[in-house]
C-alpha positions in Angstrom: 0.0 0.0 0.0 1.4 3.4 -1.0 1.8 6.3 1.6 -1.1 8.1 0.0 -3.4 5.1 0.3 -2.3 4.5 3.9 -3.1 8.2 4.8 -6.5 7.9 3.0 -7.3 4.6 4.9 -6.5 6.2 8.2 -8.6 9.2 7.4 -11.6 6.9 6.6 -11.1 5.1 9.9 -11.0 8.4 11.9 -14.1 9.7 10.1 -15.9 6.5 10.7 -15.0 6.4 14.4 -16.1 10.1 14.7 -19.4 9.3 13.0 -20.0 6.3 15.3 -19.3 8.5 18.3 -21.7 11.2 17.1 -24.4 8.6 16.4 -23.8 7.0 19.8 -24.4 10.3 21.5 -27.7 10.7 19.7 -28.8 7.1 20.6 -30.7 6.2 23.7 -30.7 2.5 24.6 -33.8 1.8 26.7 -33.1 -1.1 29.1 -36.2 -3.1 30.1 -36.8 -6.3 32.0 -39.2 -9.0 31.0 -41.4 -8.1 33.9 -45.2 -7.9 33.1 -47.2 -5.9 33.6 -44.4 -3.4 34.2 -42.9 -4.2 30.8 -44.4 -6.9 28.6 -41.9 -8.5 26.1 -43.8 -11.5 24.8 -47.3 -12.4 23.6 -50.1 -10.4 22.2 -49.7 -7.7 24.8 -46.0 -7.1 24.1 -45.1 -3.5 24.4 -48.4 -2.7 26.3 -47.1 -2.7 29.9 -47.4 0.5 31.9 -43.7 1.3 31.7 -43.7 0.3 28.0 -46.3 3.0 27.5 -44.2 5.6 29.2 -41.2 4.5 27.2 -43.2 4.7 23.9 -44.4 8.2 24.9 -40.8 9.4 25.5 -39.6 7.8 22.2 -42.3 9.7 20.3 -41.6 13.0 22.1 -37.8 12.8 21.8 -37.5 12.5 18.0 -34.1 14.1 17.9 -32.7 10.9 19.3 -32.4 7.4 17.9 -33.9 4.8 20.2 -32.9 1.2 20.8 -34.8 -1.1 23.1 -32.8 -3.8 24.9 -34.5 -6.5 27.0 -32.2 -6.9 30.0 -32.5 -8.2 33.6 -32.2 -5.7 36.4 -28.6 -6.8 37.3 -27.3 -6.2 33.8 -29.1 -2.8 33.6 -27.4 -1.7 36.8 -24.0 -3.1 35.7 -24.1 -1.3 32.3 -25.1 2.0 33.9 -22.2 1.7 36.3 -20.0 1.3 33.2 -21.4 4.6 32.0 -23.0 3.3 28.8 -25.6 5.4 27.1 -28.4 3.6 28.9 -31.8 4.7 30.3 -34.6 2.8 31.9 -38.2 3.5 32.9 -38.3 0.6 35.3 -35.9 1.3 38.1 -36.7 2.6 41.6 -34.5 5.3 43.0 -32.3 4.4 45.9 -29.3 6.1 47.5 -26.9 3.4 46.2 -28.2 3.7 42.7 -28.1 7.5 42.7 -24.3 7.2 42.9 -24.2 6.0 39.3 -27.7 6.8 37.9 -29.1 10.2 37.2 -32.8 10.3 37.9 -35.6 12.5 36.7 -38.1 14.3 38.8 -41.1 12.1 39.9 -42.5 10.5 36.7 -45.4 8.4 38.1 -46.9 7.0 41.3 -47.3 3.3 42.0 -49.4 1.6 44.6 -46.8 0.1 47.0 -45.7 -3.4 47.5 -48.0 -5.6 49.6 -47.3 -8.9 51.2 -49.1 -11.5 49.2 -50.1 -14.7 51.0 -52.4 -17.6 50.4 -56.0 -16.9 51.3 -56.1 -20.2 53.2 -53.3 -18.9 55.5 -54.8 -15.5 56.2 -55.6 -16.1 59.8 -51.9 -16.8 60.6 -51.1 -13.2 59.9 -53.8 -11.5 62.1 -51.6 -11.1 65.1 -49.1 -9.1 63.0 -51.7 -6.4 62.1 -52.1 -3.0 63.7 -55.4 -1.2 64.3 -55.5 0.0 60.7 -55.1 -3.6 59.3 -51.5 -3.0 58.2 -49.0 -5.7 59.0 -45.5 -5.3 60.5 -43.0 -6.8 58.1 -40.2 -6.7 60.7 -42.3 -8.6 63.3 -43.0 -11.3 60.7 -39.4 -11.7 59.9 -38.4 -11.7 63.6 -41.0 -14.4 64.3 -39.1 -16.9 62.1 -42.3 -18.6 61.1 -42.9 -17.2 57.6 -40.8 -18.0 54.5 -40.8 -14.8 52.5 -39.7 -14.8 48.8 -38.2 -11.9 47.0 -36.5 -11.3 43.6 -32.8 -11.0 43.2 -31.6 -7.5 42.2 -34.9 -5.8 42.7 -35.5 -2.8 44.9 -38.8 -3.0 46.9 -38.4 0.6 48.2 -36.0 1.8 50.9 -37.8 0.5 54.1 -38.3 -3.1 52.7 -34.7 -3.1 51.2 -33.4 -2.1 54.6 -35.2 -4.9 56.4 -34.0 -7.4 53.8 -30.4 -6.2 54.3 -30.8 -6.2 58.1 -32.0 -9.8 58.2 -29.9 -11.1 55.3 -28.8 -14.6 56.0 -32.1 -15.6 57.6 -33.2 -19.0 56.3 -36.7 -17.6 56.1 -35.8 -15.0 53.5 -35.8 -16.8 50.1 -34.0 -15.0 47.3 -35.2 -16.1 43.8 -32.9 -15.8 40.9 -34.0 -15.5 37.3 -36.1 -13.0 35.3 -39.6 -14.3 36.1 -40.1 -11.8 38.9 -43.5 -11.9 40.6 -44.8 -14.7 38.4 -42.1 -17.1 39.5 -42.6 -16.1 43.2 -46.4 -16.5 42.8 -45.9 -20.0 41.5 -43.7 -20.8 44.5 -46.3 -19.4 46.8 -49.2 -21.5 45.4 -47.0 -24.6 45.5 -46.2 -24.0 49.2 -42.5 -23.4 48.7 -42.8 -20.0 50.4 -45.5 -18.5 52.6 -45.4 -14.9 51.4 -44.0 -12.7 48.8 -43.8 -9.0 47.8 -45.8 -7.7 44.9 -47.5 -4.5 43.8 -51.3 -4.7 43.4 -51.0 -4.6 39.6 -48.5 -7.4 39.6 -50.5 -9.7 42.0 -53.7 -9.1 40.0 -52.1 -9.5 36.6 -50.1 -12.7 37.4 -52.8 -14.1 39.6 -55.2 -14.0 36.6 -52.6 -15.3 34.2 -51.9 -18.5 36.1 -55.4 -18.9 37.5 -54.8 -18.3 41.2 -56.2 -14.8 41.6 -59.0 -16.1 43.9 -56.5 -18.0 46.1 -54.3 -15.1 47.2 -54.7 -12.1 49.4 -52.7 -8.8 49.5 -51.8 -7.4 52.9 -50.7 -3.8 53.3 -47.2 -3.3 54.9 -46.9 -1.0 57.9 -43.3 0.1 57.3 -43.9 1.7 53.9 -45.9 4.6 52.5 -49.2 4.3 50.7 -47.5 5.0 47.4 -44.2 4.5 45.7 -42.7 7.2 43.5 -41.4 6.1 40.1 -38.6 7.8 38.3 -36.8 7.4 35.0 -33.0 6.9 35.1 -30.0 7.2 32.8 -26.3 6.6 33.4 -24.8 9.3 35.5 -22.6 10.8 32.8 -22.7 14.2 31.1 -24.7 12.5 28.3 -27.1 10.9 30.7 -27.7 14.1 32.7 -28.4 16.0 29.5 -31.0 13.4 28.5 -32.6 13.6 32.0 -33.0 17.3 31.6 -34.9 16.8 28.4 -37.1 14.2 30.0 -37.8 16.4 33.0 -39.0 19.2 30.7 -41.5 16.7 29.1 -42.7 15.5 32.5 -43.8 18.9 33.7 -47.0 18.7 31.5 -47.1 14.9 31.1 -48.0 14.1 34.7 -51.0 16.4 34.4 -52.5 14.4 31.5 -55.2 11.8 32.0 -53.8 9.6 29.3 -50.4 9.6 30.9 -51.9 8.7 34.3 -53.9 5.9 32.7 -50.7 4.1 31.5 -50.6 2.6 35.0 -54.2 3.0 36.1 -55.6 0.8 33.4 -54.1 -2.2 35.1 -55.9 -1.6 38.4 -59.2 -3.0 39.6 -61.9 -0.5 40.4 -61.2 -0.2 44.2 -57.5 0.2 43.6 -58.2 2.7 40.8 -60.2 5.0 43.1 -57.5 4.8 45.7 -54.9 5.6 43.1 -56.6 8.6 41.6 -57.0 10.2 45.0 -53.3 9.7 45.9 -52.2 10.8 42.4 -54.2 14.1 42.5 -52.9 15.0 46.0 -49.2 14.2 45.1 -49.1 16.1 41.9 -51.3 18.9 43.3 -53.9 18.5 40.5 -57.3 20.2 40.8 
């Protein structure tokens, strides 16, 4: 190869690398788990989960970016964000540990909180853990050593529950489930008698209970240690790129949270009682008239 051809070849390489870098900066990779009804990856309802709908809304509104959707378990999502890849996700809860490497938006949605899901036939066993309002103390249940509680590996269940799981880590009564089935896998374990209780949000318990035909066999118990709602955020890798993307999303959220259709992304998965409860909490939190 002549010197002129070598210089030309190098120039092409540099131009190509520069173009890839520019394109990468304009590309958002949306990480999502297979975690219905949060995100639905397979079947006739694929793409219709409540976080899928928020994701689709953002993709439509952020037309200046290219968008790639990547199905990924929670642990890989967190790992790639720690690496500083151009990654964003609609499905992560905000925690102090995650905030060290993830830039989060302002509140993007409200979720009804995790309940403790138990078999209806065992309901009486939990009565002495309830307070006057009917909420159960999770810590007292763990301390009793009589209840096997299942939870998903790599998932945050909000700060108070996460703190209790960390505090009592190593207890043989806390059963950590690996894999990407999430609530569905835990619900199967519950109905087979492999665990006595599990964590799930109302939408998850109702959705998966119906899908495997056990909705009438389970009961959801509100947990004393957590608030009556969970705040949902959108996160991107905590890099200059990610923080710039978060600013653009924040600007969209100012009006989006006021819209009925945006609220219904989540609300449509609730039963009527839960829906009434949710609308009241949502209006109060976002100060809507």
